N, C-alpha and C positions, 0 to 999 in steps of 0.2 A: 208560436211554440208555447205549450202550456206546462207549468210546473205546479205541483201541489205542495203547500206548506201547512204545518200544524201550528196553531196559535193557542198556547196553553191558557192564556187568560180568557179566550173566547170558547175554549173547549170545542174547537171546530177546525175543519180543514178549509184551506182556501187555495183556489187554482189561480195561477198567475199566467196570463197570456202575454207574450211578447211578440211584436211584429216589427219588422225593420231590423236594424243591426245594432242595438245597444249592447254595452258590456253588462252582462248579468252580474249582480252584486254577489259578494261573498256570502252574505246572509241578510235576511229581511227582518226587521224588528217591528212588531205590531204593538201599538200603545192604545190604551183605553182612557176615556175621560170620565167625568162625573156628569150628573144630570143637569148641571148648570152649563153656561156657555163655555166651551173649551177653546182655548186660543192656541192653535197648532203652529202658528207662524211667528217668527220674531217680529217685533213691533215695526221695524223698518221695511218688512216685506209683505205686510197684509194688504189685501184689496180693500178699497174703501167705497162705501155707499151711504150717502147722507152722514159722512163723518163717523159711521159705525162700522165695526169690523164685520167682515163676512163670517158666518158661523157654520158649524157643521152639527150633525146630530149628536146627542149626548154620548152615545157610544161611538168613539172615533177610532178610525184605523189609519195609521200613517205608514206608508211604505217608504223606506229610506234607501239611499245609496244606489238608486237606479240611475245609471249614467246616461240620462237623456236630457235634452234641452227643453225646458218648459218656461212659461211665463205665468203670471197671476191671471186668473179668470174671474170675472165678475158676471155671474149669471142672473143678476138682478133679483136674487133671492137671498134669504139668510140661511138657506139649507145647505149651501155648498161653499167650499173655500179651496183655494189652491195655493201651493207653496212652491216657489221656484228659487233655487240657489245652486251655485256650482257644486255644493257638497251634498245636496239632497235631491229627492225626486218630486215629481208633481203627481198629485192624486186629486180626484174629484170624488167626494164622499156624499153618499145619498142615504137618507133614511128609508125604511120600508114604505112610507107613505108617498115617497116621491114617484110621481107618474111620468110617463114619457112626454106628457104635454109640458111639464115644467122644465124639461131638459132642452137645451138648444138643439137646433136641427142637426148638428153634426155630432151629437152625443146621444147615447142610448142608455136606458136604465132598466134593469130587471130586478125582480125581488124573488127571494127564496123564503124558506120557512124561517130562517134566522135573519141574516142581513145580507145585503148585496151591495157591493160598491163597484161601480163600473166607471172607468175613465177611458173614453175613446179619443185619442189624440191624433188628429189627421193634419195633413198639410193644407188646411184651410183656415180662414179666420173664424173665430168663435167670439161672438159679441164684440166684434171690432178689436180683438186682442191680437197680439203677435202670433203668427202661425206656429204650430208645433211640428216637430220633425220625426216623431215616433209614436207608436201606438202601444199602449199598455193596458191590459185588462186585469183587474183584481176581483176575484169572486170568492165569497165565503158561502159555500153551499150548506145545506142542512145535512143531517146525518143520513138522510135517505138518499142523498145525491149519489149517483153511480161512482163518482170519483172518491168518495169517502171510504177510507180503510183499505184501499187497494194495496195488495202486497207487492213490494219492490225488492229485488235482491241486488244490492250494490256490492256484495262481497266478492273478493277475488278468489277465495277458496271456499267451496261448499255453500251451505245455506246459512242464513243468520240464525243465531240462537233463538229458541222458541220459549215464549213465556207460558204461564199456566193456561192461557187460552189457545195455546198452540199457534199463536200468531208471532211474527218476528218481534224479538225482544228489543224495545227501543231504549235508548240511553241518553243521558244528559252530558255532553262533552264539557270540560275535558275529563270528567271523572269516569274512569273505566271500571271502578269498583262495582258498578251496577251489573257488569257483565260477568258471566261465569268464568271459571278457570279455563285458559286456552282461548279466550275471546278478547277482543278489544273493541272500543267504541268507534265505529266508523262514522265520521262526520260528513254527511252528505249535504246536498243543496236544499233538501227539505227534511221535515220531521220523519217522514216515512223512510228516508234513506239514512237516517242517523240511528243505526242499529248495531247490535253486537255481532261482529264478524269474527270468523276463525282466524287466529294468529298464523303467521308464516312459519312458525317453528323455532325461530331464534329467540333467545331469552331477552335480548336487548334490541328493541326496535331501531335504535340509533345506528346500528351496524348494517341495516338493510339499505339496498340501493334505492335511489329515487324512483318512484313509480307514478307516471302521469295518469294512469288509469284509462278509462274509456268514456265516451260520451261527447256531447257537443257543447257542454258548458265550459266556462273558463273561470276557475276559482283560484284566487290568490292564496297560495299555501307556502309553507316553509318545511324544509327537510334538513337533516343533519348530514353534512358532507364529511365522510370518514377521513379522506386524505388531508383536507385543509383544516379539519377539526373545527368547523364553523357551520352555523346555520345559514342556509341560502334559500332564496325565493324560487318557486317554480309554479307552473300553472297546472292545476288538477282538473281532469276532465269530468269528474263527478262520481264515477263508480269504478270498482275493480282496483282500488289502490291498496297500499299496505300500511303498516303501523307508523312508518317514518313519514308522517304527514301531519302538520300542525297548522291550525288556523292563523296563529300569529308567531312572530319571531320570538316574543317573550316566552310563549309556551314551549317552543322548540329549545330555546336556550335553557329554560327551566328544567326540561326533561333530559337533555343530552349533554349539556355543557356544565352541569353543576359539579362534575368530578374535577374538571379543569379549574373551576372557581374555588373549590373547597380543598382539594388535596394538594399538598406540596409536590407529590409525584403521582400523576394520574395513571390509573391502570388502562390497559387496552380496552377499547369500546366493548369488545366481546366479553370482558370480565367485569363490566359495571354491575355492582350489586349494592343494595342498601343493607343496613345492619341496625341492630338495636343494642340496648344496654348490655345484654348478655354476651355480645361480641362473638357469637358463634357462627355467624353467617359468612365470615370471610375465610379464604383459603390460607394455606401456609405462607404464601408470598404476599399476603395483604394484611392490613390491620384495620380495625374498626375506628373510624373517626366519629366521635359522638359530638354533634353540634347542638345548637339551641333548639332544634326541632328535628322531626324525622326527615325533613328535606335535606338537611346538612349532615345526617348520620349515614355515612357512606363507607364502603370498603376502599381504602387507599393503598397504592403500591408503595414500595420502598420500606420494607420492614427492617428493623434494626435487631442485631443479635443481642445487644445489651442496651435496652431502652432506658435503663436507669442512668446510663452514662451520657445520654443526650442532653444538650443544653436546653434551658427553658425557652420556649417559643410562644410569645404572645399572639403570633399570627396576624391576620388581617381582618378587616371588617368593622362593623359598628356595634357588635354585641359587647356586653359586659358580663361575662360568665365567670363565676368563681370556680377555680380549679386548683389542683395540687400537683406539685412536681418534686422529683428527687434531685437534690443539689449534688451534681457529680464532683464538685470541689470540696464537699464536706466529708472528710475521711474519719471524723471522730466516731468513737464508739457509741456516742449518744446522739448521733445524727438523726434528724427528723425531717419529714417531708414539709415543704413550705407552700404557702398559698400564693396564687397569682391570678390576675384577671386575663381571661382568654377572650379574644376579639371575635371568635367564631369560625374563621377559616384559616387554612394554611398552617396548621399546627404540626406537632410530631407526637410520637408515642409516649413521651414523658409528659402525660397529661391525664390526670385521674379525677374522677368525679368527687371522691372523698379522700380525706387524709388516711382513713383506714385502708382503702384500696391501694393507695400509694405505698404506705409503709409495709403492707402485707407482701408486696412484690419487691420493694427496693430498700427497705431499712437494713442498714449494716449491722451484722452481728460480729463483734470482735472476738476472735478465738485465739488463745495463746498457743502457738505451735512449738514453743521452745521446750527442749528436753533437758536443758542445762540451767534452768532458772526462769525468771519472769521476763517477758519481752520488754524492751525499752519503750517508754511512752513519752510523748511530748507534753509540754505544759498545758496544751489544749486538750489533753487526754486523747490524743490521737496516736496510733501505733507509729513507730519510727520505721517507715518503709525504706528499703535499700535496693539499689540497683548496681550495675557494673560501674556506673559513674558516681553514684551516691553511696559512698562507703559508710560503714558504721563507725562510731567513735571508738576510742581506745577501750580495751577490755571487753569489746563486744564483737561478734562475728555475724555475718549475714546468712540467715537461714533461708534457703531457696525452697519455697513450698510449691504446691501444685497450682496456686493462684496468686495474683499480686497481693491479696490481703493476708497471705501467710508467708510472704517474703519480707521478713522483719528482722530487726537486730536482736540477737539473743546473747546472754552473758557467757563469757569464756569460763571454763572450769579449771583453768590453771595447768592443764596437761597439754603437751604438744599434740597438735591434731594428728600427726603421723603416728603417734604412740597410742592413740585412742582406739578402742575396739570398734568393729563394725556394728552399727545399730540399725535395724530395719525400721524402727519407729512404730507408730500407730496410725490408724486412719484407713480409708478405703482406696487410697490412690496406689498406683503401681508405677513409680517413677524410676527409670533406668539411671543408676548412679554408679560411681566408681569409688572404691576405698583402697587404702594402702595396707598391704600385709607385711608386717615387720619381719616375719621369719624368712619369706622368700624374696623380700625387697622388690616386690612386683605389685602392680595395681590390678584389681579384679572388679568385675561388675557385680552389682546386687540391685534389688528392687526396694526402693524406699517408699514407705506407706504414707508419707506426707507430713507427719508431725512427730515431735518428741525425739528427734535424732540428735547427732552430735556433729562436730566439725569434720570428722573423718568421712566426709561425703562430698564427692566432686561431680560436677556436671559432665566432664569429659575426661578421657584418659590422659590427655595432655595436661589438664589442670592438676590431676593427681601426680603425674610424673614431675611437673614443675615445682610442686610443693614438697614432695617427699623423695628420698634417695632411692629411686628405682633404677636398676641396671642389671645387666648380665655381663660377666667378666669375659671380654674377648681376648685378653692379653695371653700371650704364650707362656709367660712366667710372671709370677707375682700378681698383685692387685693393681687396678688403675689408680692414677693419682687422684686423691680425694681433696676437695676444697669445700670447707664448711659441711663436712659429712657427706658430700655428694661427689660422684666421679667428675673429674674435670673433662668437659666436652671440648672437642676441637674440630677443625675442618682444614682443607688444604690452604686456606688463606689465614687461618688463625693457628699458629704453631704452638707447640708445647714447650714448657720450660726445659732448660738444659738437663741432660741425662734421660730425657724421655722423647719418644717419637709419637706422632699422631697415627693411631691405628684407624684406618678407614675400612669400615665393614660394608655389608650389602645395603644398609640404610643408615640414616643419621643417628639412630638409637645405639649404634655400635661404634660410634666415633669417640674414642676415649684416648687419653694420654697414657701410654704404656712405657715401661722401662726399656731403654735401648740395649743394655747389657753388652756394651762394647761398641766397636766400630761396625756400622751396618755393612760396609763393603767387605769385611772379613767374614761375615756370617754366611752359612750355606743357604741355598734356596729352601724355603719351607712352605709347602702347600697349605698347611693348617688343617682345620676341621670344619665340618658343616656341609650344607647341601648346595651352596652357591658355587657358581663358576664365574669368577671375576678375572678379567684380563688385567694382569699386572706385569711388572718388569723387575728383574733382579740382576745384580751385578755378578758376572762370571769373572772372578779374579784371575783365572788361568788364561783367558783370551783377551782380557782388558776390554770386554764389550758387555753391553746391557742386552739382556735377552728376555723374551716373553715367557710367561708361565700362567697357569690357571690357579687362582687362589680360591679356597673353599669357604672363606668368610670369616674365620676367627682362629685364634691360637697360633698365629704366625709369628714372625720376628721382624726386626727393623729393616732387613734387606728385602723390602717390599715397596715398590714405587708405582704410582698411578700411571705414569707415562715414561717414555724413554728419555725425554728431556730432563725430568727430575732425577732419573738414575744417572745420566751422564753429568749432570751438574753436581752430583754428590760424590761420585766415584771417578777415579782416574781412567778414562776411557779414550780410545781413538774416536774422535767425534764423527758424527754424521754430517757431511758437508752439504747435503741437499736441503734446499729451502722447503720442499714439499715431498713427503713420502720418504722411502728408504732407497739406498743405492741398490743397483742391480747386483745380485749375488750369484755365485757359482754353485756347483753341486755340494760343496762343503759349507754352504751358507756364509761364505766370506765375500765381501764386496769385490767386484771386478775392478781392476785397475785399467783405465782406458788410456788412449793416446798411442801413437805409433801405429802398429799393425792392428791393435785392438780398437775397433769402432763400436759405437753404441747402436742398438736396434732402434726402430721407429718408436716415437713417443719418449725417447730418452736423448739426452745430450751429454757430452763429456765435460764434466766439471773439472777444471784444471785448478787444483789447489796449490798450496806451497810445498806439498810433498806427495809421493806416490800414494800414501794412505788416504789422502783427501782428493785424489784424482780418480773419480769414480763416475759411472753412468748414473745420472740422476733423472728422475721423471721431469719432463718439461716439454714445452712447445718447440716444434721444429721451425716455426715462423720467427726466426731469431731477430730479424731486422725490425720487427714491429714491437719488440719488448722494450719496456722502459729501463732506464739506468737503475741498477741495483748494486750498491756498494757492499752489501753483505754485512756479516758480523764477524767478530774475532779481533785478534791483536796483530794480524799481519798487515804489511804495507806493500802491496804488490802493484807495480805499474801495469795498467791494462788500458785497452781501448774499447769503446762502445760506439754503436751507430745511433746518432741523434735523428729520430724519425722526422721531427719538425724541420730541422735544418738540412736534412739529407746529407749529413756529414759524419765522419768518424772523429771522435774526440777522446782525449786521454782522461783517465781517472785512476783513483787509488782504490784497490780492492782489499777488503779486510780478511779474505781467506775462506770464509764459509757462507753458505746460504745465499749465493748469488743466483744468476740465471744464465741462459744461453747467450745473451748479448754481452759477451765478455771475451775479448780477444787479446792474445799476447802481443801482437804487433798491429800497426796501422795497415800494413799491407794485407794481412789476413782479413782485417775488418773490411777493407775496400774490395777485396776479392769476393767476399760473401755478400756484402751489402753495397749496392751500386750508389756511389755518391752523386749528388746533383752537381752539374757543371753548367753554369749560365753562359759560359763563353762559347762563341761560335768557332773560335780558333784557339787551340791549345787548352790549358787549364788555368784556373785563377791563381794569382800570385799569393804565396803563403809566406809566413815569417819563419824564423828558425825553430819555433815550436810546432810548426806544421799547421798553424791556424791561418785561414784565409784572411786577406787584408781587404777590409771594406773601404769604400770611398763615397764621395758625394757626386751624384750625377749632374747636379746643377752647380753653376759657379765655376771656380777654378779647378782645373784638373789636378787632383792630388795624388795621382798615380805616377810612379817613376818612369823614366824614359823607356820606350819600347812597350808601354802599356797604356791603355785608355780605360776610363771608368765606364763599365757596362751598367747602364741604368735599368734595373729590374723593377718589379712591383713592390719589393721590400728590401730591407737592409741585407737579407740573406742572399739576394741575387744581385745586389748592387756592389760589384767587386771589380778589382783591376784585372783586365784580360789583355792578352797579347795583341799588339797592333799588326795590321797587314802592311805590306810595302806600298800598296796602291793608295792614292789620295782618297780619303773618305767620301768626298763629294763625287768621285768618279766611280765609287763602288755601286754595284747593282743593289736595288732595294731588296731586303730579305726579311720576311715576316717571322723567321725563326721557328720555334716549336714551343709547345706547352699549352696549357688550358687558359692562360690569361687572355684578356682582350683589352689591350692597352692602346690608346690613341697616341700615335707618334707621327713625326714628320721626316721626310727624306728629300734629298735634292735630286730632281730629275734633270740629268744633264741634257736630255733631248729637248725638254720644254724650257730649260733654263730657269726653273723655279722650284720652290719647295712645295711639296704636296703631302697630304695626309695619308696614313695607312694604319692598319691594325696589327699590332705586334703581339706574338704569342707569349712573350715573357722570357724565353730562354734562347740562346744561340743568336743568330743574326750577325750583323757586322757594325762597323763604325758609322755608316750612313744611317744613323738612327738618332733623332733629336727629340727632346722633350717638348719643344715648342717651335712654332714657325719662326719666331724671332731668332732663336738660337741657331736654327737651320740657315736662315738668311745671313746671320752674322758670320757663320762658318763658310757658307757657299754663296757668295754675293750674287752671281748669276745675272738674270735680267732685271733684278731690282734696280740696277743703276740706270736703266733706260728711261724710266718714268718717275716723275716726282712723287707720284702716289699711285699705287695699284700696279698691275702687270701690263706689259705691252701686248698689242694684238699680234697673234701668231698666225702663220699660214695654216691651211687645212691639214697639212702633214704634221703640224706641231713641232717641226724641227727648225723653222726659220722665222725671223721677224717679217711682218708686212712692212715693206718700204714705202716711204712717202717723200714728197718734195713739192716744188713749185708746180710741177705738172701732174703730180700723183697725189691727189687729196685722200685723206683718210675717210673711211666710211662714217656714216652719220653716228654721232655720239662719241667720236674719237677726234683728237687733234694731233697734228704732226709736231713732234718734239725733237729738237736737234740736240745731240750729245756731242759737245765739242771734243772732250777728251777721248772719245771713242771714234770721232769722225764718222758718226752714223746718225740715222734718224729712226724714229719709232712712232707708231700710232698709239698714243696714250688716251686713256679715258678722259672725256671732257669734264672738268670740275663743275661745269654748269649742270651736269647730270648727277654725279655722285654726291655733290654737296647738298643736294635737295633730297637725297635718300634718307629714310628714317634712321635714327640712332638705335640700332638693333643690338641688344646685349648678347645676342648669339646664344649658344648652348655652353653650359659649364663643363669644361674638360680639365680645368685646374682651378686654382683660387681666383676669385674675381679681382680685376685690376682696374685702375682708373684710366679711362680713355677720354678723348675730346671729340665733339661733333659740332657741326654747324647748325644753328637754329635759325631758319629763315625769318621767323616772326620777330626775333630779337636782333637779327642781323649781327649775330655774334656767336662765338664758339663757347660751348658749355661742356662741363665734364659729365660723365656717366660711368657706370660699372659694366665692364665687359667680361664675359664668361670664358674667353680664351679661344673659342672655335666658332666659325661661321660668322654671321652678321653681314653688314654692308660696308661699302668703301667710305661711308661717312664715319670714319674711325681713324683717329690720329693719336699717336703716342704722346705728342706734346701739344700744348696750347698754341705755341708759336707756329708749328707746322700747319695746324688747322687754320689759324688766322691768315697765314701766308697764302694758302691755296684757295680758301673759300670766302673770306671776308672781302667786301667791296672796298675799293680804294677811294679815299675821299678826294 
């Protein structure tokens, strides 16, 4: 394959022929020598002949970076030399006088008008040297060669820009200034392909996607990757690429990443722009960073609304540039810009080339805005600025201007601020303010111009009202109570002094202390004046009740209450007994007295008070038995009963007469009739004391119930109570699981099997054949336990009789025949040789763990362990003695 290159120093084109599969270099550099002997090779790589270096013609051409394997060649002449090195290429250079006879048989040489250098590298030995693996031909033809000046279009869009000779305009990378506007310098594999190509249309080439181009060459290039904001390598095919293609990483980084390096806040790639000292190239959202050179003079993002308030930023880098900045902490009226050394990158807008530029934009001009004298100055000749937290000293007030520099301390003029006239002031500002009008005792708005006002100027209406006596008289007679020249304000929680009441208007501005003018309960209802419709209550002394009315907002009297409770608490009324809402009334708006033949409708219940007047239908739930105990309020001491939902029992309590609920009964019988009490007994009802309270007991241990009763063991103390005994022996009673949602493990004595068995108890009901543990069951109902020293005897298949044994009737395997003298009977009992070797199983926990003993065959001794109460094996003894007696070997 042939490529043409232009060599500036030779002023000629050269064709490069490649055969085989070498990697083509990124570019080829041609060097020339002088007319003395040129030494192209490093000393350690030269070919030697008679201790003299091989030489080349005075005008030398060296092609570098061809990635082919070569060795040094000694052609026995001083006209050629070769260079081999992993980082260089091999070339055989010949002068015009070199003939084919002087070239080895495997090499050819031709001459042209100018110079020709041909190196044919084949897989054969040349003068007994190491064989080559590739073929490369370099040819420098004359201007008359057909390959010279051939037009090549490597551009992606349109044709290359034309020069004065109408030939493609060549350029020298990386400088695109040689190209006209709208074109860039395309860097090709040869000089002819390094021409000015039309741009893609985007202002910033760094925002273009990577373009591999077309062709069969592979050029190492770099492009700027927009998402990762970094330069990355890619392979360029030679032609039809775009501007986002750079020969080196440094050039890519220099062109596309300098905003990231220079700006503290980098703009979007599409907004990358350079700028100059006049700073006019940047948009509204960017500012011009002036660096040490045009390279670092860029438009950066992150503009500041007040650049003079920014802190000084020396930045980063190695530059030492003299700059000026405005000191944001210098509030003096003589403040000047200060000098600093800028490092070149990462600065901010508070960075000026000259002191004049800095002070032209940032120098403070102290203007006195006071209209009542000269503003207060500090010893450092700085204005005394004030804020809500930084108040002015005595005899000064804080003038709030349009800007912080006009918010200063001004001298007082000796007149109360509320008595001063309204002054609009001077200046160009229009600040909405409030002033106090002495005649109307109200605050009004006005526009302050920013300077030379007085103290009668407030930021808000509230500020004005808090400082000056602003009010409208809402009282029905006389004036409000005045304190320090201002009406005394009040609220429902903050009462007024004696002889006054708190008038509550439609809003807080009308809440003042007005005269009572006598007893409020003797005054008639007064709707007042105004446009409001406020729900209020007044006392009707004819009916002794508090009633609703609509208050118009002002000019009423003291017989005016926010709610019925306040009215009833002030005046002698028949009280409302209902905890929520009002009693049900009849057509005359009088509460209905319930009880007897008068019942209450749905969603009401009959509240039974201490008198007929408080026995009314009150709003409430009909689900009486689920309501909590409510003792109510009042001074009464009424004996009542309520249903305890947790205990499922009716209990006595003392009711105070008012504000109770439906879970309130006159007698226990009525309570029991409406709410079903819980009965844990399977026979009869639990034993109660003289107060009607059930008597609790202890299910384990001694029976503490009186004669005729037994302790019913429930799941809690509420169901563990004394219940009536049956006539029949408990051990003969049939097992009963009872009822309820509990699942309690219990034991009963099975008279058929003659032993105690497990069952699951429901928690309520049942009978006396109900034991907490197997032990207590066996202690109460001995049964077959007496037949065997340990464990249960073997029963017949029917389960109703013991398997008999004797001299002629042996027990099955695993059992031995045991004689019971007191019963004059025999029984097949489990062989200790079997169960003593069973594991010591703690079983499952059905009660608290207890200590048991088991035989350990390895120790040949009995040891203790913890047993959970249920299950396990027969290697389980209550005492160490019993375990030793049955399982241990006799010495």
